[in-house]
Backbone as XML, in Angstrom:
<?xml version="1.0"?>
<chain id="A" units="angstrom">
  <residue number="1" name="MET">
    <atom name="N" x="6.192" y="-22.789" z="62.900"/>
    <atom name="CA" x="5.929" y="-24.228" z="62.926"/>
    <atom name="C" x="6.887" y="-24.887" z="61.921"/>
  </residue>
  <residue number="2" name="ASP">
    <atom name="N" x="7.451" y="-26.005" z="62.258"/>
    <atom name="CA" x="8.381" y="-26.659" z="61.352"/>
    <atom name="C" x="7.663" y="-27.778" z="60.599"/>
  </residue>
  <residue number="3" name="ALA">
    <atom name="N" x="8.359" y="-28.360" z="59.622"/>
    <atom name="CA" x="7.764" y="-29.371" z="58.747"/>
    <atom name="C" x="7.195" y="-30.554" z="59.513"/>
  </residue>
  <residue number="4" name="PRO">
    <atom name="N" x="7.926" y="-31.097" z="60.516"/>
    <atom name="CA" x="7.326" y="-32.226" z="61.241"/>
    <atom name="C" x="6.000" y="-31.852" z="61.881"/>
  </residue>
  <residue number="5" name="SER">
    <atom name="N" x="5.854" y="-30.622" z="62.356"/>
    <atom name="CA" x="4.610" y="-30.185" z="62.966"/>
    <atom name="C" x="3.496" y="-30.164" z="61.912"/>
  </residue>
  <residue number="6" name="ALA">
    <atom name="N" x="3.853" y="-29.704" z="60.712"/>
    <atom name="CA" x="2.872" y="-29.656" z="59.621"/>
    <atom name="C" x="2.461" y="-31.085" z="59.252"/>
  </residue>
  <residue number="7" name="ALA">
    <atom name="N" x="3.408" y="-31.995" z="59.228"/>
    <atom name="CA" x="3.106" y="-33.381" z="58.889"/>
    <atom name="C" x="2.280" y="-34.027" z="60.005"/>
  </residue>
  <residue number="8" name="GLY">
    <atom name="N" x="2.450" y="-33.532" z="61.219"/>
    <atom name="CA" x="1.719" y="-34.079" z="62.347"/>
    <atom name="C" x="0.248" y="-33.682" z="62.356"/>
  </residue>
  <residue number="9" name="LEU">
    <atom name="N" x="-0.159" y="-32.841" z="61.412"/>
    <atom name="CA" x="-1.561" y="-32.427" z="61.382"/>
    <atom name="C" x="-2.466" y="-33.523" z="60.880"/>
  </residue>
  <residue number="10" name="GLY">
    <atom name="N" x="-1.851" y="-34.536" z="60.254"/>
    <atom name="CA" x="-2.579" y="-35.739" z="59.827"/>
    <atom name="C" x="-3.795" y="-35.456" z="59.008"/>
  </residue>
  <residue number="11" name="GLY">
    <atom name="N" x="-4.973" y="-35.455" z="59.632"/>
    <atom name="CA" x="-6.233" y="-35.299" z="58.906"/>
    <atom name="C" x="-6.629" y="-33.855" z="58.645"/>
  </residue>
  <residue number="12" name="ALA">
    <atom name="N" x="-5.733" y="-32.925" z="58.869"/>
    <atom name="CA" x="-6.039" y="-31.520" z="58.611"/>
    <atom name="C" x="-6.219" y="-31.266" z="57.131"/>
  </residue>
  <residue number="13" name="ASP">
    <atom name="N" x="-6.838" y="-30.158" z="56.829"/>
    <atom name="CA" x="-7.103" y="-29.730" z="55.472"/>
    <atom name="C" x="-5.799" y="-29.734" z="54.662"/>
  </residue>
  <residue number="14" name="PRO">
    <atom name="N" x="-5.766" y="-30.416" z="53.500"/>
    <atom name="CA" x="-4.543" y="-30.432" z="52.672"/>
    <atom name="C" x="-4.111" y="-29.034" z="52.244"/>
  </residue>
  <residue number="15" name="GLN">
    <atom name="N" x="-5.062" y="-28.158" z="52.061"/>
    <atom name="CA" x="-4.737" y="-26.790" z="51.680"/>
    <atom name="C" x="-4.005" y="-26.093" z="52.801"/>
  </residue>
  <residue number="16" name="LEU">
    <atom name="N" x="-4.441" y="-26.333" z="54.031"/>
    <atom name="CA" x="-3.770" y="-25.762" z="55.208"/>
    <atom name="C" x="-2.364" y="-26.353" z="55.362"/>
  </residue>
  <residue number="17" name="GLN">
    <atom name="N" x="-2.230" y="-27.661" z="55.138"/>
    <atom name="CA" x="-0.915" y="-28.293" z="55.200"/>
    <atom name="C" x="0.030" y="-27.682" z="54.177"/>
  </residue>
  <residue number="18" name="ARG">
    <atom name="N" x="-0.460" y="-27.469" z="52.978"/>
    <atom name="CA" x="0.379" y="-26.884" z="51.930"/>
    <atom name="C" x="0.785" y="-25.457" z="52.279"/>
  </residue>
  <residue number="19" name="PHE">
    <atom name="N" x="-0.161" y="-24.691" z="52.845"/>
    <atom name="CA" x="0.121" y="-23.336" z="53.285"/>
    <atom name="C" x="1.234" y="-23.333" z="54.325"/>
  </residue>
  <residue number="20" name="ILE">
    <atom name="N" x="1.138" y="-24.238" z="55.280"/>
    <atom name="CA" x="2.145" y="-24.330" z="56.340"/>
    <atom name="C" x="3.514" y="-24.703" z="55.755"/>
  </residue>
  <residue number="21" name="GLU">
    <atom name="N" x="3.525" y="-25.633" z="54.803"/>
    <atom name="CA" x="4.789" y="-26.032" z="54.148"/>
    <atom name="C" x="5.431" y="-24.826" z="53.447"/>
  </residue>
  <residue number="22" name="VAL">
    <atom name="N" x="4.598" y="-24.085" z="52.713"/>
    <atom name="CA" x="5.107" y="-22.920" z="51.971"/>
    <atom name="C" x="5.656" y="-21.869" z="52.940"/>
  </residue>
  <residue number="23" name="GLU">
    <atom name="N" x="4.917" y="-21.592" z="54.013"/>
    <atom name="CA" x="5.369" y="-20.620" z="54.990"/>
    <atom name="C" x="6.661" y="-21.073" z="55.691"/>
  </residue>
  <residue number="24" name="THR">
    <atom name="N" x="6.771" y="-22.375" z="55.945"/>
    <atom name="CA" x="7.984" y="-22.928" z="56.555"/>
    <atom name="C" x="9.169" y="-22.730" z="55.624"/>
  </residue>
  <residue number="25" name="GLN">
    <atom name="N" x="8.968" y="-22.972" z="54.309"/>
    <atom name="CA" x="10.030" y="-22.786" z="53.333"/>
    <atom name="C" x="10.442" y="-21.297" z="53.278"/>
  </residue>
  <residue number="26" name="LYS">
    <atom name="N" x="9.446" y="-20.418" z="53.323"/>
    <atom name="CA" x="9.753" y="-18.957" z="53.331"/>
    <atom name="C" x="10.605" y="-18.610" z="54.555"/>
  </residue>
  <residue number="27" name="GLN">
    <atom name="N" x="10.231" y="-19.151" z="55.689"/>
    <atom name="CA" x="10.957" y="-18.867" z="56.923"/>
    <atom name="C" x="12.393" y="-19.355" z="56.812"/>
  </residue>
  <residue number="28" name="ARG">
    <atom name="N" x="12.588" y="-20.558" z="56.303"/>
    <atom name="CA" x="13.937" y="-21.104" z="56.162"/>
    <atom name="C" x="14.765" y="-20.247" z="55.193"/>
  </residue>
  <residue number="29" name="PHE">
    <atom name="N" x="14.142" y="-19.801" z="54.114"/>
    <atom name="CA" x="14.859" y="-18.944" z="53.154"/>
    <atom name="C" x="15.258" y="-17.638" z="53.813"/>
  </residue>
  <residue number="30" name="GLN">
    <atom name="N" x="14.357" y="-17.035" z="54.578"/>
    <atom name="CA" x="14.661" y="-15.778" z="55.246"/>
    <atom name="C" x="15.810" y="-15.957" z="56.254"/>
  </residue>
  <residue number="31" name="GLN">
    <atom name="N" x="15.808" y="-17.075" z="56.950"/>
    <atom name="CA" x="16.880" y="-17.369" z="57.913"/>
    <atom name="C" x="18.215" y="-17.533" z="57.165"/>
  </residue>
  <residue number="32" name="LEU">
    <atom name="N" x="18.177" y="-18.169" z="56.027"/>
    <atom name="CA" x="19.377" y="-18.366" z="55.217"/>
    <atom name="C" x="19.925" y="-17.001" z="54.737"/>
  </residue>
  <residue number="33" name="VAL">
    <atom name="N" x="19.032" y="-16.168" z="54.246"/>
    <atom name="CA" x="19.451" y="-14.848" z="53.781"/>
    <atom name="C" x="20.041" y="-14.033" z="54.943"/>
  </residue>
  <residue number="34" name="HIS">
    <atom name="N" x="19.407" y="-14.101" z="56.095"/>
    <atom name="CA" x="19.917" y="-13.395" z="57.267"/>
    <atom name="C" x="21.314" y="-13.897" z="57.661"/>
  </residue>
  <residue number="35" name="GLN">
    <atom name="N" x="21.451" y="-15.188" z="57.675"/>
    <atom name="CA" x="22.751" y="-15.816" z="58.038"/>
    <atom name="C" x="23.830" y="-15.398" z="57.038"/>
  </residue>
  <residue number="36" name="MET">
    <atom name="N" x="23.474" y="-15.422" z="55.728"/>
    <atom name="CA" x="24.427" y="-15.058" z="54.700"/>
    <atom name="C" x="24.787" y="-13.574" z="54.826"/>
  </residue>
  <residue number="37" name="THR">
    <atom name="N" x="23.816" y="-12.735" z="55.058"/>
    <atom name="CA" x="24.077" y="-11.301" z="55.187"/>
    <atom name="C" x="25.007" y="-11.019" z="56.359"/>
  </residue>
  <residue number="38" name="GLU">
    <atom name="N" x="24.726" y="-11.642" z="57.484"/>
    <atom name="CA" x="25.557" y="-11.434" z="58.669"/>
    <atom name="C" x="26.993" y="-11.905" z="58.437"/>
  </residue>
  <residue number="39" name="LEU">
    <atom name="N" x="27.120" y="-13.100" z="57.877"/>
    <atom name="CA" x="28.446" y="-13.678" z="57.606"/>
    <atom name="C" x="29.247" y="-12.779" z="56.644"/>
  </residue>
  <residue number="40" name="CYS">
    <atom name="N" x="28.635" y="-12.414" z="55.546"/>
    <atom name="CA" x="29.351" y="-11.629" z="54.532"/>
    <atom name="C" x="29.625" y="-10.211" z="55.037"/>
  </residue>
  <residue number="41" name="TRP">
    <atom name="N" x="28.725" y="-9.626" z="55.792"/>
    <atom name="CA" x="28.948" y="-8.284" z="56.337"/>
    <atom name="C" x="30.167" y="-8.294" z="57.263"/>
  </residue>
  <residue number="42" name="GLU">
    <atom name="N" x="30.258" y="-9.294" z="58.151"/>
    <atom name="CA" x="31.388" y="-9.355" z="59.053"/>
    <atom name="C" x="32.702" y="-9.574" z="58.301"/>
  </residue>
  <residue number="43" name="LYS">
    <atom name="N" x="32.630" y="-10.342" z="57.252"/>
    <atom name="CA" x="33.826" y="-10.670" z="56.474"/>
    <atom name="C" x="34.287" y="-9.505" z="55.605"/>
  </residue>
  <residue number="44" name="CYS">
    <atom name="N" x="33.327" y="-8.753" z="55.020"/>
    <atom name="CA" x="33.675" y="-7.821" z="53.963"/>
    <atom name="C" x="33.664" y="-6.325" z="54.333"/>
  </residue>
  <residue number="45" name="MET">
    <atom name="N" x="32.959" y="-5.943" z="55.396"/>
    <atom name="CA" x="32.830" y="-4.535" z="55.727"/>
    <atom name="C" x="33.829" y="-4.143" z="56.809"/>
  </residue>
  <residue number="46" name="ASP">
    <atom name="N" x="34.826" y="-3.376" z="56.410"/>
    <atom name="CA" x="35.796" y="-2.862" z="57.388"/>
    <atom name="C" x="35.209" y="-1.699" z="58.142"/>
  </residue>
  <residue number="47" name="LYS">
    <atom name="N" x="34.789" y="-0.686" z="57.363"/>
    <atom name="CA" x="34.203" y="0.505" z="57.969"/>
    <atom name="C" x="33.074" y="0.975" z="57.032"/>
  </residue>
  <residue number="48" name="PRO">
    <atom name="N" x="31.859" y="0.995" z="57.555"/>
    <atom name="CA" x="30.723" y="1.433" z="56.722"/>
    <atom name="C" x="30.903" y="2.880" z="56.284"/>
  </residue>
  <residue number="49" name="GLY">
    <atom name="N" x="30.479" y="3.145" z="55.081"/>
    <atom name="CA" x="30.556" y="4.472" z="54.518"/>
    <atom name="C" x="29.373" y="4.722" z="53.596"/>
  </residue>
  <residue number="50" name="PRO">
    <atom name="N" x="29.332" y="5.849" z="52.943"/>
    <atom name="CA" x="28.192" y="6.164" z="52.075"/>
    <atom name="C" x="28.136" y="5.303" z="50.814"/>
  </residue>
  <residue number="51" name="LYS">
    <atom name="N" x="29.274" y="4.719" z="50.409"/>
    <atom name="CA" x="29.328" y="3.886" z="49.209"/>
    <atom name="C" x="30.205" y="2.676" z="49.473"/>
  </residue>
  <residue number="52" name="LEU">
    <atom name="N" x="29.930" y="1.620" z="48.707"/>
    <atom name="CA" x="30.807" y="0.441" z="48.772"/>
    <atom name="C" x="32.017" y="0.692" z="47.887"/>
  </residue>
  <residue number="53" name="ASP">
    <atom name="N" x="33.193" y="0.404" z="48.394"/>
    <atom name="CA" x="34.355" y="0.494" z="47.514"/>
    <atom name="C" x="34.412" y="-0.808" z="46.703"/>
  </residue>
  <residue number="54" name="SER">
    <atom name="N" x="35.239" y="-0.823" z="45.681"/>
    <atom name="CA" x="35.269" y="-1.977" z="44.782"/>
    <atom name="C" x="35.737" y="-3.246" z="45.492"/>
  </residue>
  <residue number="55" name="ARG">
    <atom name="N" x="36.637" y="-3.101" z="46.480"/>
    <atom name="CA" x="37.112" y="-4.256" z="47.221"/>
    <atom name="C" x="35.977" y="-4.897" z="48.009"/>
  </residue>
  <residue number="56" name="ALA">
    <atom name="N" x="35.198" y="-4.071" z="48.699"/>
    <atom name="CA" x="34.083" y="-4.588" z="49.501"/>
    <atom name="C" x="33.028" y="-5.199" z="48.589"/>
  </residue>
  <residue number="57" name="GLU">
    <atom name="N" x="32.757" y="-4.561" z="47.466"/>
    <atom name="CA" x="31.745" y="-5.095" z="46.529"/>
    <atom name="C" x="32.163" y="-6.450" z="46.001"/>
  </residue>
  <residue number="58" name="THR">
    <atom name="N" x="33.429" y="-6.579" z="45.610"/>
    <atom name="CA" x="33.948" y="-7.864" z="45.120"/>
    <atom name="C" x="33.891" y="-8.893" z="46.227"/>
  </residue>
  <residue number="59" name="CYS">
    <atom name="N" x="34.230" y="-8.512" z="47.430"/>
    <atom name="CA" x="34.188" y="-9.417" z="48.577"/>
    <atom name="C" x="32.764" y="-9.941" z="48.801"/>
  </residue>
  <residue number="60" name="PHE">
    <atom name="N" x="31.780" y="-9.029" z="48.765"/>
    <atom name="CA" x="30.379" y="-9.425" z="48.943"/>
    <atom name="C" x="29.946" y="-10.403" z="47.872"/>
  </residue>
  <residue number="61" name="VAL">
    <atom name="N" x="30.274" y="-10.105" z="46.614"/>
    <atom name="CA" x="29.873" y="-10.988" z="45.520"/>
    <atom name="C" x="30.497" y="-12.387" z="45.723"/>
  </residue>
  <residue number="62" name="ASN">
    <atom name="N" x="31.779" y="-12.416" z="46.024"/>
    <atom name="CA" x="32.430" y="-13.717" z="46.237"/>
    <atom name="C" x="31.881" y="-14.444" z="47.459"/>
  </residue>
  <residue number="63" name="CYS">
    <atom name="N" x="31.615" y="-13.708" z="48.504"/>
    <atom name="CA" x="31.086" y="-14.311" z="49.737"/>
    <atom name="C" x="29.725" y="-14.947" z="49.464"/>
  </residue>
  <residue number="64" name="VAL">
    <atom name="N" x="28.845" y="-14.213" z="48.803"/>
    <atom name="CA" x="27.507" y="-14.728" z="48.511"/>
    <atom name="C" x="27.596" y="-15.932" z="47.594"/>
  </residue>
  <residue number="65" name="GLU">
    <atom name="N" x="28.437" y="-15.869" z="46.577"/>
    <atom name="CA" x="28.578" y="-16.998" z="45.661"/>
    <atom name="C" x="29.080" y="-18.229" z="46.380"/>
  </residue>
  <residue number="66" name="ARG">
    <atom name="N" x="30.079" y="-18.073" z="47.256"/>
    <atom name="CA" x="30.610" y="-19.210" z="48.017"/>
    <atom name="C" x="29.567" y="-19.758" z="48.973"/>
  </residue>
  <residue number="67" name="PHE">
    <atom name="N" x="28.803" y="-18.879" z="49.599"/>
    <atom name="CA" x="27.749" y="-19.304" z="50.511"/>
    <atom name="C" x="26.719" y="-20.132" z="49.763"/>
  </residue>
  <residue number="68" name="ILE">
    <atom name="N" x="26.302" y="-19.672" z="48.607"/>
    <atom name="CA" x="25.329" y="-20.388" z="47.792"/>
    <atom name="C" x="25.912" y="-21.724" z="47.324"/>
  </residue>
  <residue number="69" name="ASP">
    <atom name="N" x="27.149" y="-21.697" z="46.855"/>
    <atom name="CA" x="27.795" y="-22.958" z="46.411"/>
    <atom name="C" x="27.868" y="-23.963" z="47.530"/>
  </residue>
  <residue number="70" name="THR">
    <atom name="N" x="28.268" y="-23.517" z="48.707"/>
    <atom name="CA" x="28.390" y="-24.385" z="49.873"/>
    <atom name="C" x="27.032" y="-24.967" z="50.269"/>
  </residue>
  <residue number="71" name="SER">
    <atom name="N" x="26.042" y="-24.083" z="50.316"/>
    <atom name="CA" x="24.676" y="-24.538" z="50.681"/>
    <atom name="C" x="24.190" y="-25.578" z="49.676"/>
  </residue>
  <residue number="72" name="GLN">
    <atom name="N" x="24.404" y="-25.332" z="48.392"/>
    <atom name="CA" x="23.970" y="-26.276" z="47.367"/>
    <atom name="C" x="24.710" y="-27.607" z="47.497"/>
  </residue>
  <residue number="73" name="PHE">
    <atom name="N" x="26.012" y="-27.536" z="47.768"/>
    <atom name="CA" x="26.809" y="-28.753" z="47.948"/>
    <atom name="C" x="26.276" y="-29.596" z="49.114"/>
  </residue>
  <residue number="74" name="ILE">
    <atom name="N" x="25.999" y="-28.910" z="50.231"/>
    <atom name="CA" x="25.476" y="-29.603" z="51.412"/>
    <atom name="C" x="24.138" y="-30.248" z="51.115"/>
  </residue>
  <residue number="75" name="LEU">
    <atom name="N" x="23.241" y="-29.499" z="50.467"/>
    <atom name="CA" x="21.934" y="-30.068" z="50.130"/>
    <atom name="C" x="22.062" y="-31.273" z="49.219"/>
  </residue>
  <residue number="76" name="ASN">
    <atom name="N" x="22.909" y="-31.172" z="48.223"/>
    <atom name="CA" x="23.123" y="-32.313" z="47.305"/>
    <atom name="C" x="23.701" y="-33.507" z="48.054"/>
  </residue>
  <residue number="77" name="ARG">
    <atom name="N" x="24.623" y="-33.265" z="48.930"/>
    <atom name="CA" x="25.245" y="-34.352" z="49.704"/>
    <atom name="C" x="24.217" y="-35.028" z="50.612"/>
  </residue>
  <residue number="78" name="LEU">
    <atom name="N" x="23.391" y="-34.220" z="51.275"/>
    <atom name="CA" x="22.336" y="-34.777" z="52.122"/>
    <atom name="C" x="21.360" y="-35.606" z="51.308"/>
  </residue>
  <residue number="79" name="GLU">
    <atom name="N" x="21.030" y="-35.121" z="50.129"/>
    <atom name="CA" x="20.118" y="-35.827" z="49.243"/>
    <atom name="C" x="20.730" y="-37.184" z="48.834"/>
  </residue>
  <residue number="80" name="GLN">
    <atom name="N" x="22.009" y="-37.180" z="48.485"/>
    <atom name="CA" x="22.683" y="-38.419" z="48.106"/>
    <atom name="C" x="22.701" y="-39.404" z="49.275"/>
  </residue>
  <residue number="81" name="THR">
    <atom name="N" x="22.990" y="-38.892" z="50.455"/>
    <atom name="CA" x="23.029" y="-39.736" z="51.649"/>
    <atom name="C" x="21.677" y="-40.336" z="51.907"/>
  </residue>
  <residue number="82" name="GLN">
    <atom name="N" x="20.637" y="-39.506" z="51.789"/>
    <atom name="CA" x="19.266" y="-39.993" z="52.009"/>
    <atom name="C" x="18.902" y="-41.074" z="50.988"/>
  </residue>
  <residue number="83" name="LYS">
    <atom name="N" x="19.257" y="-40.860" z="49.714"/>
    <atom name="CA" x="18.962" y="-41.849" z="48.679"/>
    <atom name="C" x="19.708" y="-43.166" z="48.935"/>
  </residue>
  <residue number="84" name="SER">
    <atom name="N" x="20.976" y="-43.049" z="49.348"/>
    <atom name="CA" x="21.742" y="-44.266" z="49.591"/>
    <atom name="C" x="21.180" y="-45.031" z="50.794"/>
  </residue>
  <residue number="85" name="LYS">
    <atom name="N" x="20.715" y="-44.301" z="51.813"/>
    <atom name="CA" x="20.096" y="-44.960" z="52.967"/>
    <atom name="C" x="18.808" y="-45.657" z="52.541"/>
  </residue>
  <residue number="86" name="SER">
    <atom name="N" x="18.021" y="-45.009" z="51.694"/>
    <atom name="CA" x="16.785" y="-45.593" z="51.223"/>
    <atom name="C" x="17.041" y="-46.848" z="50.400"/>
  </residue>
  <residue number="87" name="ALA">
    <atom name="N" x="18.040" y="-46.757" z="49.514"/>
    <atom name="CA" x="18.383" y="-47.913" z="48.699"/>
    <atom name="C" x="18.890" y="-49.066" z="49.573"/>
  </residue>
  <residue number="88" name="PHE">
    <atom name="N" x="19.674" y="-48.751" z="50.576"/>
    <atom name="CA" x="20.185" y="-49.786" z="51.475"/>
    <atom name="C" x="19.040" y="-50.424" z="52.269"/>
  </residue>
  <residue number="89" name="SER">
    <atom name="N" x="18.092" y="-49.587" z="52.745"/>
    <atom name="CA" x="16.951" y="-50.113" z="53.487"/>
    <atom name="C" x="16.090" y="-51.018" z="52.608"/>
  </residue>
  <residue number="90" name="GLU">
    <atom name="N" x="15.922" y="-50.619" z="51.356"/>
    <atom name="CA" x="15.110" y="-51.443" z="50.417"/>
    <atom name="C" x="15.801" y="-52.762" z="50.128"/>
  </residue>
  <residue number="91" name="SER">
    <atom name="N" x="17.116" y="-52.749" z="50.015"/>
    <atom name="CA" x="17.836" y="-53.994" z="49.721"/>
    <atom name="C" x="17.781" y="-54.949" z="50.908"/>
  </residue>
  <residue number="92" name="LEU">
    <atom name="N" x="17.710" y="-54.400" z="52.107"/>
    <atom name="CA" x="17.588" y="-55.271" z="53.290"/>
    <atom name="C" x="16.207" y="-55.902" z="53.389"/>
  </residue>
  <residue number="93" name="SER">
    <atom name="N" x="15.194" y="-55.175" z="52.932"/>
    <atom name="CA" x="13.837" y="-55.696" z="53.058"/>
    <atom name="C" x="13.497" y="-56.682" z="51.930"/>
  </residue>
  <residue number="94" name="ASP">
    <atom name="N" x="14.310" y="-56.742" z="50.900"/>
    <atom name="CA" x="14.039" y="-57.682" z="49.786"/>
    <atom name="C" x="14.393" y="-59.101" z="50.125"/>
  </residue>
</chain>
């Protein structure tokens, strides 16, 4: 169930709504980890073996760090956009 569905519960138990929000966040996090793992695996693993060589290990570290940096940048940008839209809407209603 996604966040709009949880919000659509309206008069439902607040504890249930909170549970659904938490579970939705967990699901999104798991999807993000899966996406990051798949992306970095394709980028960094030439041929699987019993151990990671130093090149693959460095590639994975860099890939994960860039993925996190990019995700954080996008979230911050979306937040800024949302705030500016809110401020613009408020200035129109004044």
